[in-house]
N, C-alpha and C positions, 0 to 999 in steps of 0.2 A: 289921461282919463283917471288913472289911479291916484295921482297927486291931487287932481281936482277933487276927487271924492274925499281925500284926507282933509283938504282945506275946508270942505263943506262940513265934515264931521267935527272939525275943531271948533267951528263957530255955531253949528246947529245942534240942538239937543233934541232927542226924540220926545214925542208928546208927553209920555208919562214922566220922564226925567224933568222936562220943563215944568210940568205941573208941580212936581215935588220941589224944584228949586224956587218956585214962586210962593210956596207955602211956608210961612215962618215956622221955625223949629224943626223942620224936617231934617233928620240926620244925614240923608243922602246928599243934600246940598253942601253941608259943612264938610262932609268927608271928601267930596270931589274937590272942594276948594283947597283942602289941606294936602292934596296929592302933589308931590314934587314934579317939576317939569324937567324931563330928561332930554328935551329937544336940543338939537345942535349937531355940530360937526365934531367928531371925536377921532383923535389920532392915537394910535397905540403908543403907550409910554415906553421909553427906552428902559426905564427902571420899573421892574415888576415887583420890587420888594421895597419896604416891608409890605406884607399882605394885610388886608383888613381882618383882624382877628375875629371880629364879630361875625363876618360872613363865613369865614372858614369853619368856625365853631358850629355852624348850622349844617355842615355836611354830614350825611348819615354815616354810621359805623361801617367798617370794612370798605373804606374808600381810599384809594391811592391818589395823592395830590401830585399831578404831573408838573414838572418844572421845565416846560418847553415853550412857554408863551413868548411870542415875538420871533426873532430870527433864529432862535436856538432850535437845533434838531437833535434827536437821539441818534446815537451810532447804531450800527447793525446789531441786533440782538438785545438792545436795551429798550425797556418799555416803561420806565419810570415807576416801577412798583406794581404795574398791572400784572395780574396772574392769568396767563393765556391758557385756554383749553388746548388739548393736543393738536386738533386740526388747525387752529389758528396759529399755533407756534410753528407747525410744519409749513404752513403757507408763507409765514414771514421768513422762514429760513430759506425758502426757495426764491424769494423776491430779490431782484437785482435793480439798482438804480437805472441802468441803461434801458430797462424794459419800459420805463416811463417816457423816455426821450425818443418817441416815435411819432409819426404823423397822427396815428390814431389815438395816442395817449397824451400828447403834449398839451392839449387843451381840455383834457378831461376834468370836469369841475369836481371839487371836493364837496362834501356836505358841510353844514354849519359846524359840525363837530370839530373839524380841523380848520376850516376857513376863518372862524371867528377869532382865533388866537394869532393869526398871521399878521405880518407887519404892514397892514393896509388900513386906511381910515374907513369909517362908516358914519352914516348920518341917521339920526332919529327924528322922525316927524310924529309928534304925539297928538292924537285926537282923543275923543271921548269913548267911542265905540271900538276903535282899533288903533294900533300903533304900528308905524312902518319903520323897518330897519333897511337901509340901503347900504350895501357893502360895495366898495370899489373892487374888491377881489372877486373876479369872475362875474361881476355885475349881478350878484345875488340880491334878491329882494324878498324880505319876509313881511308877512302880515300877522301881527299879534292880535288875535280877537279878544276884546275886553268886554264883550256883551253877555257873558255868562254861558255861552254855548259850550258843549263838550266836544271831544274828538269824534270824528266819523268812525264808521265801522272798519274792521280790519281789512276789508276788501277795497277800501277807498284808495285812490291813486297815491303813490309815494313819490317824493321828489327830493332834491338836494337841500331844500329848505324845510320840508316837512309841513306838518300842521301844528300851529302854535296857538295856545290859549293862555291868557294872562290874568292876573289879579294883583291887587295891592295888599301888602302886609306892612302897614305903617308907611315908612318912607322907601320901602323896597318894592320894586316891580318883580314879580315872580312869574316866570314863563315856563310852561310845560309843553314839550314838543314830542310828537310821535310821527309816524308815517314818513320816515327818512329812508331814502334809497341807500343801499350798501355803498360805502365809501371809506375814506381814510380816517383812522384814529390818530396814528403817528406816521410820520413820513419815512418809515423804514419797513413797510410791508404788512403792517397790522391794519386790517379793515374791520369795520363794524358790520353787523348784519342789518337787514331791513326791519328788524324788530327792536332796534335800540330805542331807549327812552331817555330823554334829556330834560333836566330841570335847571334853569338859570335864575340867578338873583342879581338885580342891578340896583345900585344906589349911588347918589352923589356923595362926594366927600364933604365934610363940614364947610369948607370954603367954596364948594360948588365947582371947583376947577378940574376935578378928577371924577371919572365914572368908574366905579369899582364893580366887579362881578365875580361870581363863581359859576362855572358850568359843570354840573354833575351828570353822569350818565351810567346807566346799567344796560348790560347786554348779555344775558345768560347764555346765549348761543356761542359767544366768543370768549367771555371772561368769567373767571371764578370769583372775582371781586368786582368792585365798582371803581370808576375813575372820576377825576375832577380836575379842572384847571382854575386857577385864579388869574384873572385878566383885568388890566386897568388901562384906561385911555385918558388923555388930557384934552381939555377944551381949547380949541383955537379956531381962527377964521380959516375957512377953506371950502372946497367944493369937491364933489365926487366926480371923477373923470371916468370915461369908458375904459374898460379893461382891454378890450380888443386883442384877445389872444390869437396869435397867428400860428397854426399848426406847422407851417414851414420851418419853424424853429426846430421841431423834431427831426425834419429831414436834414437840416444843416448839421445837426449833431451826428445823425446816423452816417452821413456821407463824409464827415470830416476825417482826415488822415489819422490813423491810430498809431 
């Protein structure tokens, strides 16, 4: 049903936009035509450097750029320059990897804050009123609303994908996300709160073969500064497969001889 709606959105234009597109000289029509198409299957690049200097330059001050995109993980006690508040630092110090390898935790989904940089592909399906991101990691699906709406009230439901609204700034897709459930920032005990705010920028490389992005986040309940990741993917033929996480994996780990 969701993919069918996207396909309809990609070819059908609302009445007002259609009228504008049929009226010569309307700026809305030319602006829409100039927008890049980010659609396709994107695999995380093995090489995350060099970064796109223009994207990184747009990160706000007081932001630590984490260097853990892909299979890289921080060791215990290292957080890539993030400045943790005392409660967050104490919680991270108490964290143990084996706590995650249980039946109840083995298939606990991360939020997009951690999932996006993982070594799994994702797919973009681009329409006019919304854009769909389908991640292989934990079968996460995001709807990026492009119709000018704002975020819902603070009491609206939170989820691991949150509520995302987007707009274009030239050739860059800018996505603003709130309403995320508490989950992992770094895979060594640092979690974000349910009030984290995320801003992403996406653009294609000049040759069109690489999708480059920054993910910036602020969480005053957890951090005294802000964080960001630079992430890039390359275009290739492929498809998204079900993640099918089996919690029995946690039981196998727990019951294994020590």
